[in-house]
C-alpha positions in Angstrom: -3.5 21.7 -10.1 -3.3 20.4 -6.7 -1.3 21.7 -3.9 0.7 19.2 -1.4 -2.6 19.5 1.2 -4.7 18.5 -1.3 -2.8 15.6 -2.5 -1.7 14.9 1.3 -5.5 14.9 2.3 -6.3 12.8 -0.5 -3.8 10.1 0.4 -4.7 9.9 3.7 -8.8 9.6 2.8 -7.5 6.3 0.3 -5.6 4.7 3.0 -8.5 5.3 6.2 -11.3 4.7 4.0 -9.9 1.4 2.6 -11.4 -1.5 5.2 -10.1 -3.2 6.6 -9.0 -1.4 8.9 -11.7 0.9 10.1 -10.3 4.2 10.9 -12.4 6.1 13.8 -11.7 9.4 15.2 -12.1 9.2 19.0 -13.0 11.9 21.2 -13.9 11.1 24.7 -15.4 13.0 27.1 -15.7 13.3 31.0 -14.1 13.4 34.3 -12.6 10.1 33.1 -11.2 10.8 29.5 -7.8 8.6 29.3 -10.0 5.6 31.4 -12.9 6.1 29.1 -10.8 6.2 25.8 -8.9 3.0 27.0 -11.9 1.1 28.1 -13.5 1.6 24.7 -10.3 0.2 22.7 -10.0 -3.0 24.5 -14.0 -2.9 24.7 -13.3 -3.1 20.4 -10.8 -5.4 21.4 -12.8 -7.7 22.9 -15.2 -8.5 20.0 -12.0 -10.3 17.9 -10.9 -7.4 16.5 -7.4 -6.0 16.5 -6.9 -2.2 17.5 -4.1 0.4 16.9 -4.5 3.5 18.7 -3.2 6.8 17.0 -2.9 8.9 19.6 -2.4 12.6 18.5 -3.5 14.3 21.9 -0.7 15.8 24.1 0.1 16.3 28.0 -1.7 15.2 30.1 -4.8 13.8 27.3 -2.6 11.5 26.0 -3.2 8.1 26.7 0.7 6.6 27.2 0.1 6.8 30.8 -3.3 5.1 31.2 -2.5 2.2 29.1 0.9 2.4 30.8 3.4 2.2 28.2 5.1 5.8 28.9 5.0 8.9 26.6 6.8 7.1 23.9 8.5 7.5 20.6 6.5 10.4 18.3 5.6 9.0 14.6 7.2 12.1 13.2 10.5 10.7 14.7 10.7 7.9 11.6 12.2 10.8 9.6 15.1 11.2 11.6 16.5 8.0 9.7 17.3 6.2 12.4 13.8 5.5 14.1 12.0 2.3 13.6 8.5 1.3 13.7 9.5 -0.6 16.7 10.7 1.8 18.1 7.3 4.2 17.2 5.2 0.8 18.0 3.9 0.4 21.9 2.8 -3.0 22.2 -0.1 -3.0 24.9 -1.8 -6.3 26.2 -5.1 -6.8 24.4 -4.5 -4.3 22.0 -2.1 -4.4 18.7 -0.8 -1.1 20.2 -0.3 2.6 20.3 1.9 5.0 18.1 2.2 8.4 19.8 1.4 10.6 16.9 0.9 14.3 18.3 3.9 15.8 16.8 3.0 13.7 13.2 -0.3 15.4 13.3 1.3 19.0 13.6 3.7 18.4 11.5 2.3 16.9 8.2 0.9 19.7 6.1 4.1 21.3 6.6 6.1 18.5 5.2 7.7 17.9 1.5 6.0 15.5 -0.5 9.2 13.1 0.5 8.8 13.3 3.8 4.9 13.1 4.0 5.1 10.1 2.2 7.3 8.7 4.7 5.3 9.0 7.5 2.2 7.7 5.0 4.1 4.5 4.0 4.2 4.2 7.5 0.6 4.6 8.0 -0.2 1.8 5.6 2.4 -0.7 7.0 0.8 -0.8 10.5 -2.6 -0.5 9.5 -1.9 -4.0 7.7 -2.4 -5.6 10.8 -5.4 -3.9 12.4 -8.4 -4.6 11.9 -9.7 -1.1 14.0 -7.8 2.0 13.8 -8.6 4.6 17.1 -7.2 8.2 16.3 -7.5 9.9 19.4 -7.6 13.3 19.9 -8.4 15.8 22.5 -11.7 17.7 22.7 -10.6 20.5 22.6 -8.9 20.5 19.0 -12.2 19.5 17.6 -12.8 22.4 15.5 -9.7 22.3 14.0 -9.5 18.9 13.5 -5.2 17.1 12.0 -5.2 15.7 8.7 -5.4 12.0 10.0 -9.2 12.7 12.1 -10.3 14.8 8.7 -9.0 12.0 6.7 -11.3 9.1 9.0 -14.7 8.4 7.6 -15.9 8.3 11.4 -16.3 10.2 14.3 -16.8 8.8 17.5 -17.6 11.0 20.6 -17.5 8.8 24.0 -19.7 10.7 26.3 -19.8 10.1 30.2 -23.2 10.2 31.7 -22.0 12.9 34.2 -22.3 16.7 33.7 -18.9 17.3 32.4 -19.3 14.7 29.5 -22.5 16.0 28.8 -20.7 19.5 28.5 -17.7 18.5 27.0 -19.9 16.1 24.4 -21.7 19.0 23.5 -19.0 21.6 22.9 -16.9 18.6 20.9 -19.8 17.9 18.7 -20.2 21.4 17.8 -16.6 21.8 16.7 -16.7 18.8 14.7 -19.7 20.5 13.2 -17.7 23.6 12.8 -15.6 21.8 10.9 -17.7 20.2 8.8 -19.1 16.6 10.5 -21.6 15.2 8.5 -22.3 13.4 11.7 -21.0 12.3 15.0 -21.3 8.6 16.5 -22.1 8.6 20.3 -21.7 6.1 22.7 -22.7 6.5 26.6 -20.0 5.4 29.4 -20.4 4.8 33.2 -24.3 5.3 32.9 -26.3 3.9 35.7 -28.1 1.7 33.9 -30.1 1.3 30.2 -32.3 4.0 31.1 -29.9 6.4 32.6 -27.9 5.8 29.2 -30.8 6.3 27.0 -32.0 9.6 28.7 -28.6 11.0 28.5 -28.1 10.6 25.1 -31.5 12.0 24.3 -30.7 15.2 25.9 -27.8 15.3 24.6 -29.8 14.7 21.1 -32.3 17.2 21.3 -29.3 20.0 22.4 -27.4 19.5 19.6 -30.6 19.3 17.3 -31.8 22.5 18.6 -28.5 24.4 18.9 -25.8 22.6 15.9 -27.7 20.5 13.8 -25.7 18.0 13.3 -27.1 14.2 13.7 -26.1 12.1 16.1 -26.0 7.9 15.9 -26.6 6.5 19.4 -24.2 3.2 19.5 -25.5 2.0 22.8 -23.3 1.9 26.1 -19.8 1.0 25.7 -19.7 -1.2 28.6 -23.1 -3.5 27.2 -23.4 -3.0 23.8 -21.0 -4.3 20.5 -19.7 -0.7 19.7 -17.2 -2.5 17.0 -20.4 -4.3 15.1 -22.5 -0.7 15.9 -19.7 1.4 13.8 -19.3 -0.9 11.1 -22.8 0.4 10.1 -23.2 2.7 7.4 -23.7 6.4 8.4 -27.8 6.9 7.8 -28.1 10.9 6.9 -31.1 12.7 5.5 -30.1 14.3 2.4 -30.8 17.8 3.6 -28.2 16.8 6.7 -25.4 16.1 4.0 -26.3 19.3 2.5 -26.1 20.9 5.8 -22.8 19.2 6.3 -21.1 20.2 2.5 -21.9 24.0 3.4 -20.4 23.6 6.5 -17.3 22.0 5.1 -17.2 24.9 2.4 -17.1 27.3 5.4 -14.6 25.7 7.0 -12.3 25.4 4.0 -12.8 29.2 3.4 -12.3 30.4 7.2 -8.8 28.2 7.1 -5.3 30.5 6.6 -3.9 29.5 3.7 -0.1 28.7 3.7 2.0 31.5 2.2 3.3 30.6 -2.0 7.3 30.1 -2.4 
């Protein structure tokens, strides 16, 4: 018999894998994380896509300030009986908007069936108006993804072409692999040019291949390439990569803490 967590995961997967919209978990790395994430949203929106940001990052990592919309009301507040989707959705120029979801991401596994269904229905209503949904998450939490990230069919690491960007991108990819990711999309930003971006990715890919083993899908430069179209292409993973990803997921599930039985 399925427990609540499995029901929740299945429901989110069904919602997040029904396109449109295309749902992508976004991790922005480097000195300008927030600005890089916002740039990615606008670059995708520039391809006539209505972009919704589901922002589960907290504190300084959240995108409210970078978007100029403030902290906002968390998605979880919908459960108080007074807050509406209009209160939660923060319109932003050029985008469908931002929905703060840090508290919702933390609380979702702990909610009863009725409250969980309420949040999933709210997401379904938001999805009707979006072409892309970016689940913005902090890099430090890559190894312990929220239910939202876990259900997303794609993971995009936006790597700034800098020393800190390289370090954070590697650590994020390593965390995603530990959580069971089968493959990861990578785009490079703030490079000096095409050759610099390609060299940066080649170095990162070699390091990941040597020490992590998860395959990377190169999307190109954020500022110059059509990232939106590239994300819509299916990931091509070798059979052994799929098998390795399966074993990583099994290991992650085996190490996950179990909820106490009533």
